[in-house]
ZAMARGU-4260 file (C-alpha; in steps of 0.2 Angstrom, whole numbers, plus 5000, padded with zeros to 4 digits):
<rodrens>
0) 5012/5040/5085 | 5027/5037/5096 | 5030/5020/5087 | 5031/5030/5070 | 5044/5042/5078
5) 5055/5028/5085 | 5054/5018/5069 | 5059/5034/5059 | 5074/5037/5070 | 5080/5019/5069
10) 5079/5018/5050 | 5089/5034/5049 | 5103/5027/5060 | 5102/5011/5051 | 5104/5020/5034
15) 5119/5029/5041 | 5127/5013/5048 | 5126/5003/5032 | 5142/4999/5024 | 5137/5007/5008
20) 5131/5023/5016 | 5136/5039/5006 | 5138/5047/5023 | 5150/5034/5030 | 5165/5046/5030
25) 5155/5059/5041 | 5148/5047/5054 | 5165/5038/5057 | 5168/5050/5071 | 5152/5046/5079
30) 5149/5027/5075 | 5152/5021/5093 | 5139/5033/5100 | 5126/5030/5086 | 5128/5011/5087
35) 5125/5012/5106 | 5110/5023/5103 | 5103/5011/5090 | 5103/4997/5103 | 5094/5007/5116
40) 5081/5014/5104 | 5078/4996/5097 | 5073/4991/5114 | 5060/5005/5115 | 5054/5000/5098
45) 5051/4982/5103 | 5043/4989/5119 | 5030/4999/5110 | 5026/4986/5097 | 5023/4973/5110
50) 5013/4984/5122 | 5004/4994/5109 | 5002/5008/5122 | 4984/5012/5127 | 4976/5026/5136
55) 4982/5020/5152 | 4988/5036/5161 | 5007/5033/5164 | 5010/5024/5148 | 5002/5038/5138
60) 5013/5050/5147 | 5028/5039/5143 | 5023/5038/5125 | 5023/5057/5123 | 5040/5057/5130
65) 5046/5044/5119 | 5039/5053/5104 | 5047/5069/5109 | 5064/5061/5113 | 5064/5052/5096
70) 5060/5068/5086 | 5074/5078/5095 | 5087/5064/5093 | 5083/5062/5074 | 5084/5081/5072
75) 5101/5083/5081 | 5109/5069/5071 | 5103/5076/5054 | 5107/5094/5059 | 5124/5089/5065
80) 5129/5079/5050 | 5122/5093/5038 | 5133/5106/5047 | 5148/5095/5046 | 5145/5092/5028
85) 5143/5110/5023 | 5157/5117/5034 | 5169/5128/5024 | 5185/5123/5033 | 5192/5110/5045
90) 5189/5122/5060 | 5171/5123/5056 | 5170/5105/5053 | 5178/5100/5069 | 5166/5112/5078
95) 5151/5104/5070 | 5157/5086/5075 | 5160/5091/5093 | 5143/5099/5094 | 5136/5083/5087
100) 5145/5072/5099 | 5139/5082/5114 | 5121/5081/5107 | 5122/5062/5105 | 5129/5061/5123
105) 5114/5071/5129 | 5102/5061/5119 | 5110/5045/5127 | 5106/5051/5145 | 5088/5056/5140
110) 5085/5038/5133 | 5093/5030/5149 | 5079/5039/5159 | 5065/5034/5147 | 5072/5016/5147
115) 5072/5014/5165 | 5054/5021/5166 | 5048/5009/5152 | 5056/4994/5161 | 5047/4998/5177
120) 5031/4999/5168 | 5034/4984/5159 | 5038/4973/5174 | 5027/4981/5187 | 5012/4989/5180
125) 5013/4985/5161 | 5005/4967/5164 | 4992/4974/5176 | 4988/4988/5164 | 4986/4977/5149
130) 4975/4965/5158 | 4964/4977/5166 | 4962/4986/5149 | 4958/4969/5142 | 4945/4966/5155
135) 4937/4983/5152 | 4936/4979/5134 | 4930/4962/5135 | 4918/4964/5150 | 4906/4951/5156
140) 4892/4944/5145 | 4879/4955/5153 | 4888/4971/5147 | 4892/4964/5130 | 4879/4973/5119
145) 4877/4974/5101 | 4882/4991/5095 | 4876/4988/5077 | 4859/4979/5074 | 4862/4968/5059
150) 4850/4972/5045 | 4846/4960/5031 | 4853/4945/5040 | 4837/4937/5047 | 4840/4921/5039
155) 4858/4919/5045 | 4852/4924/5063 | 4838/4911/5063 | 4850/4897/5057 | 4863/4901/5070
160) 4850/4902/5084 | 4843/4884/5079 | 4861/4877/5078 | 4865/4884/5095 | 4849/4879/5104
165) 4843/4863/5095 | 4853/4852/5085 | 4852/4833/5083 | 4864/4828/5096 | 4870/4833/5114
170) 4888/4833/5111 | 4899/4848/5110 | 4898/4857/5093 | 4910/4870/5085 | 4900/4881/5073
175) 4911/4893/5062 | 4905/4909/5054 | 4916/4912/5039 | 4918/4927/5028 | 4929/4942/5022
180) 4933/4956/5034 | 4920/4969/5037 | 4906/4957/5030 | 4897/4957/5047 | 4903/4941/5056
185) 4906/4949/5073 | 4890/4959/5073 | 4880/4943/5069 | 4889/4934/5083 | 4886/4947/5095
190) 4868/4948/5090 | 4866/4930/5093 | 4876/4930/5109 | 4864/4942/5117 | 4848/4935/5110
195) 4835/4931/5124 | 4834/4913/5119 | 4853/4911/5120 | 4854/4919/5137 | 4841/4907/5144
200) 4847/4892/5136 | 4865/4892/5142 | 4872/4892/5159 | 4888/4901/5155 | 4892/4912/5140
205) 4910/4919/5137 | 4918/4929/5123 | 4936/4931/5118 | 4943/4940/5103 | 4958/4931/5096
210) 4965/4941/5081 | 4980/4938/5070 | 4993/4941/5084 | 4986/4932/5099 | 4991/4929/5117
215) 4984/4913/5125 | 4985/4920/5143 | 4975/4935/5138 | 4962/4925/5129 | 4960/4914/5145
220) 4958/4929/5156 | 4945/4936/5144 | 4935/4920/5145 | 4936/4919/5164 | 4930/4937/5166
225) 4913/4931/5161 | 4913/4917/5173 | 4922/4922/5189 | 4927/4938/5198 | 4945/4943/5192
230) 4958/4949/5204 | 4976/4951/5205 | 4977/4933/5211 | 4970/4927/5195 | 4981/4938/5184
235) 4996/4931/5192 | 4993/4913/5186 | 5002/4905/5171 | 4993/4898/5156 | 4991/4880/5162
240) 4984/4886/5179 | 4971/4898/5170 | 4967/4884/5158 | 4963/4872/5172 | 4952/4885/5181
245) 4942/4887/5165 | 4940/4868/5163 | 4933/4866/5180 | 4921/4881/5179 | 4914/4874/5163
250) 4913/4856/5168 | 4896/4849/5169 | 4888/4866/5163 | 4880/4870/5146 | 4891/4884/5140
255) 4893/4895/5124 | 4910/4901/5120 | 4913/4914/5106 | 4930/4914/5098 | 4930/4929/5087
260) 4942/4933/5073 | 4952/4917/5073 | 4966/4917/5060 | 4975/4901/5061 | 4975/4882/5064
265) 4987/4885/5078 | 4976/4897/5087 | 4962/4884/5088 | 4974/4870/5093 | 4981/4881/5107
270) 4963/4884/5114 | 4953/4868/5110 | 4960/4858/5125 | 4953/4871/5137 | 4935/4866/5134
275) 4928/4851/5142 | 4918/4839/5131 | 4902/4835/5140 | 4886/4829/5132 | 4875/4844/5137
280) 4873/4853/5121 | 4887/4865/5124 | 4893/4875/5109 | 4908/4885/5102 | 4904/4899/5090
285) 4919/4903/5080 | 4922/4918/5067 | 4936/4918/5054 | 4941/4925/5038 | 4949/4909/5032
290) 4938/4895/5025 | 4952/4882/5029 | 4953/4887/5047 | 4934/4886/5049 | 4933/4868/5041
295) 4948/4863/5052 | 4939/4868/5068 | 4921/4864/5063 | 4910/4849/5069 | 4905/4840/5053
300) 4898/4853/5040 | 4890/4866/5051 | 4899/4882/5045 | 4890/4897/5040 | 4898/4906/5025
305) 4892/4924/5025 | 4890/4933/5008 | 4890/4951/5003 | 4874/4961/5005 | 4864/4963/4990
310) 4858/4981/4985 | 4842/4980/4994 | 4850/4974/5010 | 4864/4987/5008 | 4851/5001/5006
315) 4841/4995/5021 | 4856/4995/5032 | 4862/5012/5026 | 4845/5020/5029 | 4845/5013/5047
320) 4862/5021/5051 | 4859/5038/5042 | 4842/5042/5048 | 4837/5029/5060 | 4819/5032/5065
325) 4817/5048/5055 | 4809/5049/5038 | 4821/5048/5023 | 4821/5064/5013 | 4816/5060/4995
330) 4829/5071/4987 | 4843/5061/4995 | 4837/5044/4990 | 4846/5043/4973 | 4863/5049/4981
335) 4860/5038/4996 | 4858/5023/4985 | 4873/5027/4976 | 4883/5028/4992 | 4876/5011/4998
340) 4881/5003/4982 | 4898/5009/4982 | 4901/5001/4999 | 4901/4984/4989 | 4890/4974/5000
345) 4902/4976/5016 | 4891/4979/5031 | 4905/4988/5041 | 4908/4999/5026 | 4890/5003/5025
350) 4888/5007/5043 | 4903/5019/5042 | 4896/5028/5027 | 4879/5029/5036 | 4886/5036/5052
355) 4896/5048/5042 | 4881/5054/5032 | 4870/5055/5048 | 4879/5072/5052 | 4876/5079/5035
360) 4859/5084/5029 | 4861/5094/5012 | 4862/5086/4995 | 4879/5094/4992 | 4886/5086/5008
365) 4880/5069/5003 | 4887/5071/4985 | 4904/5074/4993 | 4902/5058/5003 | 4898/5049/4987
370) 4913/5056/4979 | 4925/5053/4993 | 4920/5035/4994 | 4927/5032/4977 | 4943/5042/4979
375) 4958/5031/4975 | 4976/5030/4982 | 4990/5023/4971 | 4998/5009/4981 | 5014/5010/4972
380) 5016/5028/4978 | 5010/5024/4995 | 5023/5010/4997 | 5037/5021/4991 | 5032/5034/5004
385) 5031/5021/5018 | 5049/5016/5013 | 5057/5033/5013 | 5048/5039/5029 | 5056/5025/5038
390) 5041/5015/5043 | 5049/4998/5037 | 5063/4988/5044 | 5078/4989/5032 | 5078/4970/5029
395) 5072/4958/5016 | 5061/4964/5002 | 5054/4981/5007 | 5041/4982/4994 | 5034/4965/4999
400) 5034/4969/5017 | 5024/4985/5013 | 5011/4976/5003 | 5009/4964/5018 | 5006/4979/5029
405) 4993/4986/5017 | 4985/4969/5017 | 4984/4969/5036 | 4975/4986/5035 | 4963/4979/5022
410) 4959/4963/5033 | 4954/4975/5046 | 4943/4985/5035 | 4953/5001/5038 | 4958/5002/5020
415) 4947/4996/5005 | 4953/4989/4989 | 4948/4999/4974 | 4957/4990/4960 | 4969/4975/4958
420) 4981/4972/4944 | 4976/4963/4929 | 4980/4946/4936 | 4972/4950/4953 | 4988/4946/4963
425) 4992/4964/4969 | 4982/4979/4975 | 4984/4993/4962 | 4973/5007/4971 | 4965/5008/4987
430) 4953/5020/4997 | 4948/5024/5014 | 4931/5031/5020 | 4929/5049/5026 | 4926/5044/5044
435) 4943/5034/5045 | 4951/5049/5035 | 4945/5061/5048 | 4950/5051/5063 | 4968/5049/5055
440) 4969/5068/5052 | 4963/5073/5069 | 4975/5061/5078 | 4990/5067/5067 | 4985/5086/5069
445) 4983/5084/5088 | 5000/5077/5090 | 5008/5090/5079 | 5013/5078/5065 | 5003/5085/5051
450) 4998/5102/5045 | 4986/5105/5032 | 4984/5121/5022 | 4968/5120/5012 | 4962/5135/5002
455) 4945/5127/4999 | 4942/5126/5018 | 4949/5143/5021 | 4937/5151/5009 | 4922/5142/5016
460) 4927/5146/5034 | 4928/5165/5032 | 4941/5165/5046 | 4951/5181/5048 | 4966/5174/5056
465) 4976/5170/5041 | 4992/5168/5050 | 4985/5153/5059 | 4979/5145/5043 | 4995/5148/5033
470) 5009/5144/5045 | 5012/5127/5052 | 5017/5125/5071 | 5035/5123/5075 | 5041/5105/5074
475) 5027/5099/5062 | 5034/5084/5052 | 5022/5083/5038 | 5014/5097/5028 | 5000/5095/5015
480) 4996/5110/5004 | 4979/5109/4995 | 4977/5124/4984 | 4964/5131/4971 | 4971/5139/4956
485) 4966/5158/4956 | 4965/5167/4939 | 4971/5183/4947 | 4987/5176/4954 | 5003/5175/4944
490) 5005/5156/4941 | 5023/5158/4936 | 5029/5156/4954 | 5027/5142/4966 | 5013/5151/4977
495) 5014/5139/4991 | 5033/5139/4995 | 5041/5152/4984 | 5033/5169/4983 | 5044/5180/4992
500) 5030/5188/5003 | 5022/5171/5008 | 5021/5169/5026 | 5027/5151/5024 | 5044/5155/5018
505) 5048/5172/5027 | 5060/5163/5039 | 5078/5162/5033 | 5087/5146/5033 | 5097/5152/5048
510) 5082/5157/5058 | 5080/5144/5072 | 5062/5149/5073 | 5057/5144/5055 | 5042/5133/5056
515) 5049/5122/5042 | 5066/5120/5049 | 5061/5102/5056 | 5048/5098/5042 | 5051/5081/5034
520) 5038/5080/5021 | 5029/5092/5010 | 5015/5087/4998 | 5007/5099/4986 | 4990/5096/4979
525) 4984/5109/4966 | 4978/5112/4949 | 4993/5110/4937 | 5003/5125/4933 | 5020/5131/4927
530) 5035/5137/4936 | 5050/5146/4930 | 5060/5142/4946 | 5064/5160/4950 | 5055/5162/4966
535) 5058/5144/4973 | 5065/5146/4990 | 5070/5129/4999 | 5085/5133/5009 | 5075/5133/5025
540) 5070/5115/5022 | 5085/5108/5031 | 5079/5091/5035 | 5066/5088/5021 | 5065/5070/5015
545) 5049/5070/5004 | 5045/5084/4992 | 5030/5080/4981 | 5029/5094/4968 | 5019/5084/4955
550) 5007/5098/4952 | 5021/5110/4946 | 5027/5109/4928 | 5045/5115/4928 | 5054/5121/4913
555) 5071/5116/4920 | 5077/5107/4935 | 5076/5118/4951 | 5093/5121/4957 | 5087/5125/4975
560) 5083/5106/4977 | 5102/5102/4976 | 5105/5108/4993 | 5093/5096/5001 | 5105/5082/5006
565) 5092/5072/5017 | 5080/5072/5002 | 5074/5054/4999 | 5058/5056/4988 | 5056/5069/4974
570) 5042/5070/4962 | 5039/5084/4949 | 5032/5087/4931 | 5038/5094/4915 | 5032/5098/4898
575) 5050/5101/4891 | 5067/5093/4890 | 5082/5098/4901 | 5097/5091/4908 | 5100/5087/4927
580) 5114/5097/4935 | 5130/5088/4941 | 5125/5093/4958 | 5113/5079/4958 | 5127/5070/4967
585) 5124/5080/4982 | 5107/5071/4985 | 5116/5056/4993 | 5100/5050/5001 | 5088/5050/4986
590) 5078/5034/4985 | 5064/5039/4973 | 5064/5051/4959 | 5049/5053/4948 | 5046/5066/4934
595) 5030/5065/4925 | 5032/5072/4907 | 5023/5074/4890 | 5026/5065/4874 | 5040/5076/4869
600) 5049/5078/4886 | 5066/5071/4888 | 5078/5072/4903 | 5097/5069/4903 | 5106/5063/4918
605) 5125/5066/4920 | 5136/5052/4924 | 5137/5058/4942 | 5120/5052/4945 | 5128/5035/4949
610) 5134/5042/4965 | 5116/5043/4972 | 5119/5025/4978 | 5103/5024/4988 | 5091/5025/4973
615) 5077/5012/4973 | 5065/5020/4960 | 5069/5031/4945 | 5053/5034/4935 | 5052/5046/4921
620) 5043/5048/4904 | 5060/5046/4894 | 5078/5049/4900 | 5096/5047/4895 | 5107/5038/4907
625) 5126/5037/4903 | 5139/5025/4910 | 5149/5035/4923 | 5166/5030/4914 | 5161/5041/4900
630) 5162/5056/4911 | 5170/5051/4928 | 5186/5045/4934 | 5192/5027/4937 | 5187/5029/4955
635) 5169/5027/4950 | 5171/5010/4942 | 5163/5001/4957 | 5148/5013/4958 | 5132/5002/4957
640) 5114/5005/4961 | 5113/4989/4973 | 5096/4995/4980 | 5087/4999/4963 | 5070/4990/4961
645) 5062/5001/4947 | 5069/5010/4932 | 5055/5017/4920 | 5058/5027/4904 | 5076/5022/4900
650) 5079/5026/4882 | 5085/5010/4872 | 5102/5015/4866 | 5107/5017/4885 | 5104/4998/4887
655) 5122/4995/4886 | 5131/4981/4895 | 5140/4993/4906 | 5124/5002/4911 | 5115/4985/4914
660) 5129/4979/4925 | 5126/4993/4937 | 5107/4989/4940 | 5109/4970/4943 | 5096/4969/4957
665) 5082/4978/4947 | 5065/4970/4947 | 5055/4981/4935 | 5062/4989/4920 | 5053/5000/4906
670) 5062/5004/4891 | 5055/5018/4881 | 5059/5029/4866 | 5055/5035/4849 | 5057/5023/4835
675) 5072/5034/4830 | 5080/5031/4847 | 5079/5012/4843 | 5089/5015/4828 | 5103/5025/4835
680) 5115/5011/4833 | 5118/5001/4816 | 5111/4985/4822 | 5093/4982/4827 | 5089/4984/4846
685) 5090/4966/4853 | 5094/4969/4871 | 5106/4955/4873 | 5112/4962/4890 | 5095/4960/4898
690) 5098/4942/4900 | 5111/4947/4914 | 5096/4955/4925 | 5093/4939/4935 | 5081/4947/4947
695) 5070/4956/4934 | 5052/4951/4935 | 5043/4964/4925 | 5048/4971/4908 | 5040/4984/4897
700) 5046/4989/4880 | 5038/5004/4872 | 5040/5012/4855 | 5033/5029/4850 | 5029/5032/4832
705) 5024/5050/4831 | 5031/5062/4817 | 5038/5047/4808 | 5040/5050/4789 | 5030/5038/4779
710) 5044/5037/4766 | 5056/5031/4778 | 5058/5013/4773 | 5068/5008/4789 | 5052/5007/4799
715) 5042/4995/4788 | 5048/4982/4800 | 5050/4981/4819 | 5064/4991/4827 | 5065/4977/4840
720) 5073/4961/4836 | 5069/4945/4846 | 5083/4932/4843 | 5080/4919/4856 | 5071/4916/4873
725) 5088/4915/4881 | 5090/4934/4879 | 5076/4937/4891 | 5079/4936/4910 | 5075/4919/4917
730) 5064/4926/4931 | 5053/4936/4920 | 5035/4935/4925 | 5027/4950/4916 | 5030/4957/4899
735) 5022/4972/4891 | 5025/4977/4873 | 5018/4994/4865 | 5021/4999/4848 | 5035/4986/4844
740) 5026/4980/4828 | 5033/4962/4830 | 5028/4948/4819 | 5016/4936/4827 | 5029/4923/4824
745) 5041/4932/4836 | 5029/4927/4850 | 5034/4909/4848 | 5051/4914/4855 | 5043/4924/4869
750) 5032/4910/4873 | 5047/4899/4878 | 5051/4910/4893 | 5049/4897/4907 | 5041/4908/4920
755) 5031/4921/4910 | 5014/4923/4918 | 5007/4939/4911 | 5008/4945/4893 | 5001/4962/4888
760) 5001/4966/4869 | 4996/4984/4869 | 4992/4994/4853 | 5004/4990/4839 | 5013/4977/4849
765) 5011/4965/4834 | 5008/4967/4816 | 5000/4955/4804 | 4983/4947/4802 | 4987/4929/4807
770) 4993/4921/4823 | 4997/4902/4824 | 5006/4898/4840 | 5017/4883/4842 | 5016/4869/4854
775) 5026/4870/4870 | 5024/4889/4872 | 5018/4899/4886 | 5018/4885/4899 | 5015/4897/4914
780) 5004/4911/4906 | 4989/4915/4916 | 4984/4932/4908 | 4984/4937/4890 | 4979/4954/4884
785) 4978/4959/4866 | 4974/4977/4861 | 4973/4988/4846 | 4980/4975/4833 | 4975/4971/4815
790) 4974/4952/4819 | 4960/4943/4809 | 4964/4925/4811 | 4969/4916/4827 | 4972/4898/4827
795) 4976/4890/4844 | 4972/4875/4856 | 4972/4872/4874 | 4990/4865/4872 | 4996/4882/4867
800) 4990/4891/4883 | 4988/4876/4895 | 4985/4886/4912 | 4977/4902/4905 | 4965/4910/4917
805) 4961/4927/4910 | 4959/4933/4892 | 4957/4951/4888 | 4954/4958/4870 | 4951/4976/4867
810) 4949/4986/4851 | 4952/4972/4839 | 4940/4976/4826 | 4945/4963/4813 | 4946/4948/4825
815) 4930/4938/4823 | 4933/4922/4834 | 4942/4916/4849 | 4949/4899/4846 | 4935/4887/4850
820) 4948/4875/4858 | 4949/4888/4873 | 4934/4879/4880 | 4946/4865/4884 | 4957/4876/4895
825) 4952/4869/4912 | 4960/4884/4921 | 4950/4898/4911 | 4940/4909/4922 | 4937/4926/4914
830) 4935/4933/4896 | 4934/4952/4894 | 4930/4960/4878 | 4929/4979/4874 | 4925/4987/4858
835) 4926/4971/4848 | 4915/4964/4835 | 4898/4955/4838 | 4905/4939/4831 | 4919/4939/4843
840) 4907/4941/4857 | 4896/4927/4851 | 4912/4916/4850 | 4916/4920/4868 | 4898/4915/4873
845) 4900/4898/4864 | 4916/4895/4874 | 4907/4899/4890 | 4893/4886/4886 | 4905/4873/4880
850) 4917/4875/4895 | 4902/4872/4907 | 4895/4858/4897 | 4911/4847/4898 | 4911/4849/4917
855) 4923/4863/4919 | 4921/4878/4931 | 4910/4892/4924 | 4919/4905/4913 | 4914/4923/4916
860) 4912/4934/4901 | 4912/4953/4902 | 4908/4964/4888 | 4909/4983/4886 | 4906/4983/4867
865) 4900/4996/4854 | 4889/4987/4841 | 4901/4979/4828
</rodrens>
């Protein structure tokens, strides 16, 4: 956890030192000290990242000291700047700056001591600790035991044993096992490695784990550990000397080398020369997640590609872990099968679920396991939280970097993919197993990072020590409040943080002992309820940066939030319409503002919102955003949101050239309004200014039609006018239309967008019964979704959608046929139908048959149809 604390401190300093930092005027008195501190702390960040501190005694103590120092340093910087900002006169402000300067000097002295100690460990003991730790983890082959017997892989095991011990030639062979993470490659390799026939067949057996970030010297030491006695003399050798020792020890011996978890060609190239090529039937067994790496390294066509377990194999493995040699209770069989099936054939996931279920014996407990396996986490929200918590370096595309980090966790099976987006390119939701979740919680709580107040658990425990349950320990960084709504409690107040007699908020803002004084994040998970804001007390949350109040529906914007100057993430809900106070300008560090709303909710921002220059995401149901020049001075002419990535819910008549010019770096834009909002100006809404958004990749246009008078002839045609493709951004990849009621002919213009890959036509996007696309359109379109239209005739060929991969049709009751020429689209992979006619389903079947008949790859057809 020291790395997380150091990373957070570094990102805080980097935000302050940025040229466009809103606090630039405050830190000018301390810039030299902060720059110097940043350099020193950056060294510690690199040290922790490279060494990945283990349980080795001295380094664990150092890690604890680093974590403590980083937290104190960040607290002092933010407290000091806050005091300077809220000072009422120059004398108080000068005093605050002097105290901050002294704090920074003390912090600098502390870090010098930590740096000196880290350098000593790095140079004198770090290498030895790392090597000895490695030696313990990858001990000799006699101690390398299979911790999880592989169930349901008998055929794979038999084939591996034959390839390793027999074969048609005496020459060295490289045999890869390839498959996705968690599928059981390592377990199978271990089982084969320790099989009696293998032990007797080979003179030498050695094992090394490569991983994505590998070190050649450590791999060599790991292999030698199985062959010779390792001492300091061996550890002190360089790579070439160790490779030479390995070569000599393997020469003229029949050896089996396992290279586990190889990620790249380079890793294989770096190691292959270390192994002698003798004609004595030596073998190298290699596991990899990447087919191309396996093919590159393998001898001829010897690779074994592991598939997911089927339902029977999954059930057998789950039973072996959940009850081992015990009889399986009949009443748990249905739930157990449900749990096993939800593991999606991944052996590691099944093992984790089985071990977790082993400690639970009641039907209710197993139902809880089954439910938790399917709990999903929004990746978009997760990415935003990682960014505001300071877990990512402030360089490049932070969203892309966060997605890469998430993929690393998926590759290691610590996180499971629940749902991908429509074109399959990104993870939409993910999940983790209870066991992993429990480990994370325990570690975070042990290090006083996370406090959880759970009403459900409190009721079940029956513990009388209410103070222990309700009050977080001092210095706790994250707080999660999980509440059950009680019918006998006044729901007009915010129970968790606002009721005046609540233990959590008894401390005043000036009380140094307040447990929330250093809290950075608060998450509320509760049944939705209303708040009138009257009892909301937030003055003691001096350093809060994440405030997730999505469960609370506010009738107006809570004014108490405006004093939280370090706030970076704010999420709340509303059923009503209200204006945001001018004091929103005080939230200088705000990066994400999310307000969930109902169909009638509407939020109006003042022009001063443009002073929150750190904004990255503004996501609301529907909101008004004025140009600052209409309400501010000429000094605001240069105010822009240079960091903005996402704007969702902007009403159409705010899409003026002046507003658009201030969000030039935006990547995702959703324009939404009632049909009357689209007619606020005399001319039709044509969004000419959108062409200036050169970084925009995703655009959604939504029109609400509720409470429209049928007699109003203005709305007999589309409120959105599409003049030419030039009025769409050139980088546009995804377009979603809802309620726009365009003519199908308008899609001929949209089809000319050169980079459009995804087109989603949601209910009422297009109006009319016939669609005849023209040639040359949609040159890059991969996914097409048509939903809720009155389309009846669709005439198209493969030339109109030359690279289409995925076709989705939902609730199109009148459409009876997919164009037969779609069978000629070579790239077509999937057709999905939902609640459509039987004739449409039959036409999809014909396309499937024809596509395969002419030699193309099989097309999958999925249907979730009511009889039509």
